C-alpha positions in Angstrom: 87.2 183.9 166.4 86.7 187.5 165.1 89.6 189.9 165.6 87.6 192.5 167.1 87.2 190.0 170.1 91.0 189.5 170.0 91.4 193.4 170.2 88.6 193.8 173.1 90.4 191.2 175.2 94.0 192.7 174.5 92.6 196.0 176.2 91.0 194.2 178.8 94.3 192.5 179.5 96.1 196.0 179.4 93.7 197.5 181.7 94.0 194.4 184.1 98.0 194.8 183.8 97.9 191.3 182.7 101.6 191.3 181.0 101.6 187.9 179.5 98.0 187.7 178.5 98.4 191.0 176.6 101.7 190.0 175.0 100.2 186.4 173.8 97.1 188.2 172.5 98.8 190.9 171.0 101.3 188.5 169.1 98.0 186.6 167.8 96.5 190.0 166.7 99.8 190.9 164.7 100.1 187.4 163.2 96.3 187.8 162.1 97.3 191.3 160.4 100.2 189.9 158.7 98.3 187.0 157.3 95.4 189.2 156.0 97.8 191.7 154.3 99.6 188.8 152.6 96.0 187.3 151.5 95.1 190.8 150.3 91.9 191.2 152.9 93.3 194.0 154.9 90.2 195.5 155.9 87.6 192.6 156.1 89.3 189.7 157.6 87.3 186.3 157.7 87.0 184.5 160.7 88.3 181.3 159.1 91.9 183.0 158.3 91.8 184.2 162.0 91.3 180.3 163.3 94.1 179.3 161.0 96.6 181.8 162.3 95.6 181.1 165.7 96.1 177.5 165.1 99.4 177.9 163.5 100.4 180.3 166.4 99.6 177.7 168.8 101.7 175.1 167.1 104.5 177.5 167.2 104.3 178.1 170.8 103.8 174.6 171.4 107.2 173.6 169.9 108.7 176.6 171.9 107.5 174.9 175.1 108.8 171.1 173.9 112.0 172.8 172.9 112.5 174.7 176.1 115.5 173.0 178.1 114.6 172.0 181.7 117.4 174.1 183.2 115.2 177.2 182.4 112.3 176.7 184.3 111.3 180.4 184.4 111.2 180.3 180.5 109.4 177.2 180.2 106.5 178.6 182.5 106.5 181.7 180.5 106.2 179.9 177.3 103.6 177.4 178.9 101.4 180.6 180.2 101.5 181.9 176.6 100.5 178.7 175.4 97.4 178.4 177.6 96.2 181.6 176.8 96.4 181.2 173.2 94.7 177.8 173.4 91.6 179.4 174.8 91.1 181.2 171.7 91.8 178.2 169.3 88.8 177.0 167.6 87.8 173.3 168.5 89.4 170.5 166.4 87.7 167.3 165.3 88.6 164.3 167.2 89.6 161.4 165.5 86.6 159.6 165.5 84.7 162.3 163.9 87.3 162.4 161.1 86.8 159.1 160.7 83.1 159.2 159.9 83.6 162.2 157.6 86.0 160.5 155.6 84.1 157.2 155.4 81.0 159.1 154.6 82.1 161.9 152.1 85.1 160.5 150.7 84.1 156.7 150.4 85.1 157.0 146.6 88.4 158.5 147.0 89.3 156.3 149.8 88.6 153.2 147.6 91.5 154.1 145.4 93.8 153.4 148.0 96.1 156.3 146.5 97.0 158.1 149.7 98.4 161.4 148.0 94.7 161.8 146.1 92.9 161.0 149.4 95.1 163.6 151.3 94.5 166.3 148.4 91.1 166.3 148.5 90.4 165.5 152.3 92.8 168.3 153.3 90.8 170.9 151.0 87.8 170.0 153.2 88.9 169.5 156.6 92.0 172.2 156.8 91.3 174.4 159.9 88.7 171.7 161.4 91.1 169.0 162.3 94.8 168.1 163.1 96.6 167.3 159.8 98.5 164.5 161.7 95.2 163.1 162.9 93.9 163.1 159.2 97.3 161.5 158.1 97.0 158.7 160.6 93.6 157.7 159.7 94.1 158.1 156.0 96.9 155.8 156.5 94.7 153.4 158.5 92.0 153.3 155.8 94.3 152.7 152.9 95.9 149.4 154.5 
């Protein structure tokens, strides 16, 4: 996802007077800009950084939805709407089967050691942002048994 596309979509949401959509996209843009400043690439923001930040924001909003009490349905609905909007911009992640096939082809020699820490270190460098860390961890645990 490109930052310019997010900005165009935010302007479109502003013109349509869609407050929830505008705020969701605005929070993603702010998080991307902050991460870019922290990395030192303020002017030329790479797509992989944008994708990583969107995934992180999506995870944060998912936690908000999960931790919101049922006694506050209006707040839960707002969080859910924000989550659904952010989900549209999130990159597609690899499935468990795809992760397993990548691990068995590219990392067969590392998996043969059965050292989970060493496996995770080498695998996460390759698959970070392409697959969910929990899924990778589960599959590595299965392969180490």
